[in-house]
C-alpha positions as CSV (number, residue, x, y, z in Angstrom):
1,X,-16.7,31.7,-4.5
2,X,-19.8,29.9,-5.6
3,X,-19.5,27.1,-8.1
4,X,-21.1,27.4,-11.5
5,X,-23.7,24.9,-10.3
6,X,-24.5,27.0,-7.2
7,X,-25.0,29.9,-9.5
8,X,-27.4,27.8,-11.6
9,X,-29.3,26.8,-8.4
10,X,-29.5,30.5,-7.4
11,X,-30.9,31.2,-11.0
12,X,-27.9,33.5,-11.7
13,X,-27.1,31.4,-14.8
14,X,-29.8,29.9,-17.0
15,X,-30.1,26.2,-17.4
16,X,-32.4,23.7,-19.1
17,X,-33.9,22.4,-15.9
18,X,-35.5,18.9,-15.9
19,X,-36.6,18.7,-12.3
20,X,-36.1,20.4,-9.0
21,X,-36.8,19.6,-5.4
22,X,-35.9,21.5,-2.2
23,X,-32.7,19.5,-2.1
24,X,-31.7,18.5,-5.7
25,X,-31.6,19.9,-9.2
26,X,-31.4,18.1,-12.6
27,X,-30.5,19.9,-15.8
28,X,-29.1,19.3,-19.2
29,X,-25.4,19.5,-19.8
30,X,-24.8,22.3,-22.3
31,X,-21.8,20.5,-23.8
32,X,-23.2,16.9,-23.7
33,X,-21.5,13.7,-24.8
34,X,-24.8,13.0,-26.5
35,X,-28.3,14.5,-26.5
36,X,-30.1,13.8,-23.3
37,X,-26.9,14.0,-21.2
38,X,-28.0,15.5,-17.8
39,X,-26.5,16.5,-14.6
40,X,-27.9,15.8,-11.1
41,X,-26.7,17.9,-8.2
42,X,-27.4,18.6,-4.6
43,X,-28.4,22.2,-4.2
44,X,-26.1,22.5,-1.2
45,X,-22.5,23.1,-2.4
46,X,-20.7,19.9,-1.4
47,X,-17.6,19.3,-3.4
48,X,-17.0,15.5,-3.1
49,X,-19.7,12.8,-3.5
50,X,-18.4,10.9,-0.5
51,X,-18.8,13.9,1.6
52,X,-22.6,13.6,1.2
53,X,-24.1,12.1,4.3
54,X,-25.6,8.6,3.8
55,X,-29.2,9.9,3.7
56,X,-28.4,12.5,1.1
57,X,-26.4,10.0,-1.0
58,X,-29.4,7.6,-1.0
59,X,-31.8,10.4,-1.8
60,X,-29.8,11.8,-4.7
61,X,-29.6,8.4,-6.2
62,X,-33.4,8.0,-6.0
63,X,-33.8,11.4,-7.6
64,X,-31.3,10.5,-10.3
65,X,-33.1,7.3,-11.0
66,X,-36.3,9.2,-11.8
67,X,-34.4,11.5,-14.2
68,X,-32.7,8.5,-15.8
69,X,-36.0,6.8,-16.4
70,X,-37.4,9.9,-18.1
71,X,-34.3,10.2,-20.3
72,X,-34.5,6.6,-21.2
73,X,-38.2,7.0,-22.3
74,X,-37.1,10.1,-24.4
75,X,-33.8,9.2,-26.0
76,X,-33.4,5.8,-27.9
77,X,-30.7,4.0,-26.0
78,X,-29.8,0.6,-24.4
79,X,-29.5,2.2,-20.9
80,X,-28.5,5.2,-19.0
81,X,-24.9,5.3,-17.7
82,X,-23.9,7.2,-14.6
83,X,-20.6,8.8,-13.9
84,X,-19.4,10.7,-10.9
85,X,-16.0,12.3,-11.7
86,X,-16.0,15.6,-9.8
87,X,-12.8,17.1,-11.0
88,X,-14.1,19.7,-13.4
89,X,-16.5,21.6,-11.1
90,X,-16.0,21.7,-7.3
91,X,-19.7,20.7,-6.7
92,X,-20.8,17.1,-6.5
93,X,-22.6,16.1,-9.7
94,X,-23.8,12.9,-11.3
95,X,-23.7,12.6,-15.1
96,X,-26.6,10.7,-16.6
97,X,-25.7,9.7,-20.2
98,X,-27.8,7.7,-22.7
99,X,-25.7,4.7,-23.8
100,X,-25.7,2.5,-26.8
101,X,-21.9,1.7,-26.7
102,X,-19.2,2.0,-24.0
103,X,-17.7,4.9,-26.0
104,X,-20.9,6.9,-25.4
105,X,-19.6,7.7,-21.9
106,X,-16.0,8.5,-22.9
107,X,-15.3,12.0,-21.5
108,X,-12.2,12.3,-23.7
109,X,-14.3,12.4,-26.9
110,X,-15.4,15.7,-28.4
111,X,-18.5,17.1,-26.8
112,X,-21.6,18.2,-28.8
113,X,-22.5,21.9,-29.1
114,X,-26.3,21.9,-29.4
115,X,-28.2,25.2,-29.8
116,X,-30.2,26.7,-27.0
117,X,-33.3,25.7,-29.0
118,X,-32.2,22.1,-29.3
119,X,-31.5,21.9,-25.6
120,X,-34.9,23.5,-24.8
121,X,-36.7,21.0,-27.0
122,X,-34.9,18.1,-25.4
123,X,-35.6,19.3,-21.9
124,X,-39.3,19.7,-22.7
125,X,-39.4,16.1,-24.1
126,X,-37.7,14.7,-21.0
127,X,-40.0,16.6,-18.6
128,X,-43.0,15.1,-20.4
129,X,-41.7,11.6,-19.5
130,X,-40.8,12.5,-15.9
131,X,-42.7,11.1,-13.0
132,X,-41.5,12.5,-9.6
């Protein structure tokens, strides 16, 4: 069965897409730790980050870097944190989280529930700062 991320790639489920290439997709987390929290995934359904081949691992990091730079220009923060956990969805994904404190990337804290309009506005702002 396709993961929720594969269904987003296939446009079966809507998402606030920040950027897309033939190989990768970046979109906002709908239950973010903070506004601007994004996910970067390979379009190919690969469960575990260390199952990516070396070339794809390097390429996804370079893609994530561009997304992180756009988020950093959009959301006031000290830096963008990255987390690869991979337990909640069986599809490799990188969390990009704006950070001001270490607790900002604490996945045990309560997530936000922004409206669709708030997410759409944030996605538009990030895309304006994106240089691919």
